[in-house]
N, C-alpha and C positions, 0 to 999 in steps of 0.2 A: 407288304400288303398295301396297295393303293387306297388312300382316303378319298372317297368321292361324295361331295356334298352337293346336292342338285336343288338348285333354287331358280324358280322362274319369276323374273321381275316383271312388273306391269309398266310399260314404257308410256310416258305422258305425250299426248298428241298435240303438240304445239306447232301447227304446221305453218303458222306465219313466221317462226324463227328458223334459222338455219346456221350452219357451220360455216359462217362467213364473217369477215372483218371488214369495218370500213376504212375508208383512206386515213382517217385522222387517228385510228388506233394502229395502222399498219406503220406509221412512222415511228421509228426506233430512236430514243434520245439516250446516248451513252455519256456518262460523265467520266473523265479520264484525269489523271493526276498530272502534275507537271513534268515528273520524271518520264513518263511514257511518251509525251509529246516531244520531249528533249531527245529521246533515244529512237524516235521513230517507230515506236511500238503502238502509237493511238490506233484504236478501232479494233485490235486484236484482243481477244478474250483469252484468259488464262486457261490452259488445256488440263483436264484430269487425266491422270494415269488409269486407265481402265483396262490395261492389258491382263490383269489377273482375274478379270471377270468373264463369266459365260455371256452368251448373248441368246436372246429368243426374240422372234418376231410375230406380231399379231395385227389383224386389222378388224376393228368392230364399230364403225361409225367414225363421227368426227374425232380426229386425233387430238384435239384439245380435251375431251373426256377421257379418252383412253389413257392418255399420258398421265393425267392427274390420278387415275385409278391405281396404275402400276406404281406410281412414285409413292403411294401411301403403304405399299407393301413391304414387309421387313425382308432383308435380304437383297433388295433392289437398290442399286447403287445409283443408277442413272437411267433416265428415260428420253430418248429423243423421238421427236415427231417427224414423220417424212413419208416417203412414197415407195410403194413396192407392188409386186404382182403384175406389173406390165413389162413391156419389152423397150418402151421409149427410153432414151438416155437424157439425163438432166432434166427430169420435168420440172415444170414450176407450179405454183399453187393455182394460177389462174388456168392453166391447161388441165390439171387434174380435176379441180373444182368444177370447171365447165364441161367436164366429161369427153374431153378431146384425147384422152389417153386411156390405155387399159390399166393404169396404175390404181390402187386404192390408197386411201389416206391410212398410214399404217404407223406402228411404233417399233423402235429398237429397244429392248430392254436388257440393261446390263445388270447381272445378278450373281450372288455368290451361291454356287451349289452346296456349300457346307451349310447355309442358313435356309435356303427354300430350294425345292426341286423343281424340274421342269414340270412334272406332273401337277404340282401345286400351281404353278404359273397357268397351266392349261385350265385348271379349275377356277382360278381367278378370271380368266378369259371368258369361260362360258358363263360363269356366275355373275357377271357385270353387263351382260347385253342379251338381246333376244335373238338367237341364232336362226329363227324360223321366219324371219321377215327379209325376203329376197331383195337384194339391192336397196335396202333401207335399214335405217336405225333411227327410231323415234321420228322427229321432223325432217330428217336429212334423206333425201331420196337420190337414187342413182348408183350404178355399179361401182362408182368411186367410193361408196359407203358400205360396201358389202363386207359380209363376214369371212375371214379368211384366217386359219392357223397354218403358219409356215412351219416346215421341219426341215433340219439341216442334215439328218441321217435317218437310217431305218429305226433306230430305236425311239427317236421323236415321233416318228410317224406312226408307230405302233402305239405309243401312248395316247396321241390324238385319236386314233381310230377306236381305241379301246374305251375312251371316255364317251365318244359319241354313241357307242354300242350300248353303254351302260344308260345313257340319257334315254335312248330308244327303248330300251327293255323296261325301264322304269316309268316310261311314259310320262316323263316330265312335263313334256310340251303336249300331252295327249296324243292326238293323231296328226298334229302339224308336223311337216317335214322338216329336218334339220338342213337347212340351205348352206351352212359353213362349208368353204372350200378348204381342203386339205392340200396343200401346195407346196412343192420343194422349194426352198428359199434360194433365189438367184442373186439379187441385187437390192441393196435399200439406198435410197437418196434422202439425205437429210433435207428437211423442209426449211423455208427461209427462217432467218433468226427470230423474226418478230412472232413466230408460231410457238417457239419453245417456251414452256412454263406459261403458256398463255393464261390458263385459269388463274394462276396465282398473280400474275401481273395485271390482269384485268377483271377483278372481282364484281365490278358493278356492270359488266357487258350483259346486255339482256338475254342473250343465248347461255351465257354463263351461269346467271342466276336462276333462270327458268329451265335449263336442260341439264348443264354439266354438273353443277354442285348438286342438285337432287339425285342425279344418277350416282355421283360419288357417294353421297350419303346413304344410299340404298345398299350400295356394296358395303359400306363401313358396318351398317346394322346387321347384314347378314353374314360378315365375315370378320368378326372382331378378332379372331385368333391370328389373322395373318396381318394385321396393322402394326405398322411401326409404332414404338413407344411415343405417345404425344400425338399420334394421328388419329385418335378417337373423336 
């Protein structure tokens, strides 16, 4: 039996803020030890072995926010910020953020299906944003911030569609139509390095303090049973 917990969040209207980083924050400073320099490995970050994990893909506004939410969920090993939903190859942040592509800011979620199901991840997705705001999430506006639930197979597609049906039947959003796109997954492009773990690395950024962290805290308050130990 699928567990459906339906919660409507009130989004904060901070129109003056947006999911954009300034040039100073974009500069990445990496400390490397002497051995990495001597062996010619400077600048290469250690890679995790994620081959034993399943992947899921979602878009629901600024990927700084979405990444932080899914990283707080038990059973999730890693979350990568990136771009998906369009046809353009190798998009950049400037292109996507400027509305010059068909891509949306999205996340790639690596998870252990023994600890958390795809159904639960779909619940996290819908429970952590407003799926009724077309091409907008909070203060971020444009199709690059649209709501998308990607599926890789028919089983995942059915789970997403059934969840949306339940939301409508229970009138969680009243008469407001759900605008989430249910889209077959094709390709995911990693965002630039400075976007990864952005919330954790930039806790004093105005967007992070006024939009991202409150959004994360609302999710934690409503879904404590899904949080990793120590993430409360």
